[in-house]
C-alpha positions as CSV (number, residue, x, y, z in Angstrom):
1,M,9.9,-5.5,11.4
2,I,7.0,-5.7,14.0
3,S,8.0,-2.8,15.5
4,H,8.2,-0.9,12.7
5,A,5.3,-2.0,11.3
6,N,3.1,-0.9,14.2
7,R,4.8,2.8,14.2
8,S,3.4,2.7,10.3
9,L,0.1,1.3,11.5
10,R,-0.2,3.6,14.3
11,K,-0.2,6.5,11.8
12,M,-3.0,5.0,9.8
13,S,-5.2,3.8,12.8
14,D,-5.2,3.6,16.8
15,R,-7.1,0.3,16.4
16,Y,-4.4,-2.1,16.1
17,I,-1.1,-3.2,17.5
18,L,0.5,-6.5,15.5
19,L,2.5,-9.0,17.9
20,R,4.3,-12.1,17.0
21,D,2.3,-15.6,18.0
22,P,4.2,-16.7,20.8
23,D,3.1,-20.4,19.9
24,E,3.6,-20.1,16.3
25,P,6.8,-17.8,15.4
26,L,6.1,-16.8,11.7
27,E,2.4,-16.2,12.3
28,L,1.0,-12.6,13.5
29,K,-1.7,-11.5,15.6
30,I,-3.2,-8.5,16.3
31,I,-4.5,-7.0,19.1
32,D,-7.5,-4.7,18.7
33,T,-7.9,-2.1,21.0
34,Y,-11.6,-0.8,20.2
35,Q,-12.7,-4.2,21.2
36,A,-11.0,-4.2,25.1
37,G,-7.7,-5.1,23.7
38,E,-8.9,-8.6,22.2
39,I,-6.0,-10.4,20.6
40,R,-7.0,-12.1,17.4
41,S,-5.5,-13.5,14.1
42,I,-4.8,-11.4,11.3
43,K,-6.7,-14.1,9.3
44,N,-9.8,-12.5,10.6
45,L,-9.3,-9.0,9.6
46,S,-11.6,-7.4,6.9
47,G,-10.4,-6.8,3.4
48,G,-10.1,-3.2,4.4
49,E,-8.4,-4.1,7.5
50,S,-6.0,-6.5,5.9
51,F,-5.2,-4.1,3.2
52,L,-4.0,-1.7,6.2
53,V,-1.6,-3.8,7.9
54,S,-0.3,-5.2,4.9
55,L,0.6,-1.7,4.1
56,A,1.8,-1.2,7.6
57,L,3.9,-4.5,7.4
58,A,5.5,-2.7,3.4
59,L,6.7,0.1,5.3
60,G,8.0,-1.5,7.9
61,L,10.1,-4.0,6.1
62,S,10.7,-0.9,3.6
63,N,12.2,0.9,7.2
64,M,14.5,-2.0,7.9
65,A,15.4,-2.1,4.5
66,S,16.4,1.5,4.3
67,R,19.2,1.1,7.3
68,N,21.3,-0.5,4.8
69,V,20.2,0.6,1.5
70,Q,18.1,3.9,0.8
71,V,14.6,2.9,-0.4
72,D,13.2,6.0,-2.1
73,S,10.3,4.1,-4.2
74,L,7.0,1.8,-2.8
75,F,4.8,0.3,-5.6
76,L,1.6,-1.2,-4.5
77,D,-0.5,-2.9,-6.6
78,E,-4.0,-3.5,-6.1
79,G,-6.0,-3.9,-2.5
80,F,-7.5,-0.3,-3.0
81,G,-10.6,-2.1,-3.8
82,T,-11.2,-3.5,-0.6
83,L,-11.3,-0.2,1.3
84,D,-14.2,2.1,2.2
85,D,-14.0,5.8,1.7
86,E,-12.5,6.5,5.2
87,S,-9.8,3.8,5.1
88,L,-9.1,4.7,1.3
89,Q,-8.8,8.5,2.7
90,T,-6.5,7.4,5.7
91,A,-4.1,5.4,3.2
92,L,-3.7,8.0,0.4
93,D,-2.9,10.2,3.6
94,I,-0.2,8.2,4.7
95,L,0.9,7.6,1.1
96,S,1.1,11.4,0.4
97,S,3.2,11.7,4.1
98,L,5.7,9.5,2.2
99,H,5.9,11.6,-0.7
100,R,6.4,14.5,1.1
101,E,9.3,12.7,2.6
102,G,10.7,12.4,-0.9
103,K,9.6,8.6,-1.4
104,L,8.2,7.7,-4.8
105,I,5.0,6.5,-4.6
106,G,3.6,4.4,-7.4
107,I,0.0,3.1,-7.0
108,I,-1.4,0.3,-9.8
109,S,-5.1,0.2,-9.6
110,H,-8.7,0.2,-11.5
111,V,-10.4,1.9,-8.7
112,P,-12.5,4.8,-9.8
113,S,-12.4,6.6,-6.6
114,L,-8.7,6.0,-6.4
115,R,-8.1,7.4,-9.9
116,E,-10.1,10.4,-9.2
117,R,-7.7,11.3,-6.1
118,I,-4.8,11.0,-7.5
119,P,-3.3,13.9,-10.0
120,A,-0.3,12.3,-11.7
121,Q,-1.1,9.4,-13.5
122,I,0.6,7.1,-16.2
123,K,-2.6,5.1,-18.0
124,V,-1.8,1.9,-19.7
125,I,-4.1,1.4,-22.8
126,K,-4.9,-1.7,-23.8
127,G,-4.5,-2.1,-28.1
128,V,-4.8,-5.2,-30.4
129,G,-2.3,-7.8,-30.6
130,G,-1.4,-8.2,-26.9
131,R,-0.1,-4.7,-27.2
132,S,-0.7,-1.5,-25.0
133,R,0.3,1.8,-25.0
134,L,0.9,4.6,-22.4
135,S,0.1,7.8,-22.2
136,G,0.3,10.2,-19.6
137,A,2.7,13.1,-17.8
138,G,6.1,12.2,-18.3
139,V,5.3,9.4,-21.0
140,N,7.8,9.7,-23.9
141,T,6.2,7.7,-27.2
142,A,9.0,9.0,-29.6
143,G,10.4,6.0,-31.1
144,S,8.4,3.3,-29.7
145,S,4.5,3.4,-30.6
146,S,3.3,0.3,-28.1
147,L,4.5,-2.1,-25.4
148,P,4.2,-5.8,-25.3
149,L,2.3,-7.0,-21.9
């Protein structure tokens, strides 16, 4: 999985390389190529860095799973709020390339700058009594006025 994750991570940034901690086999370390190859714990990454590493791990796991089962969808729930503009654009570029490869990418977010960059949206509109409604392209509201959340 680390090998698959590193391939995805390389597409996002040339700064980091994931590796397994030899002393703790279930722990990951990261090589920071911008800091003379310093090896450090992934626990010390910033929010934006953690997001990119998490995305790379999710994509690596997806690549592994797609050997036996075709995985055509990826849903991401948050994490985008921790990214600066450059990191956000890098993440969106990676997700766009996956979309061009035929993958369905779903992003769940409240981040305004992210919403501005994604043209196809389904919005959840909070209603009263714990009910909400959906709006957006492809939403069929016939026969259903609201959804319980």
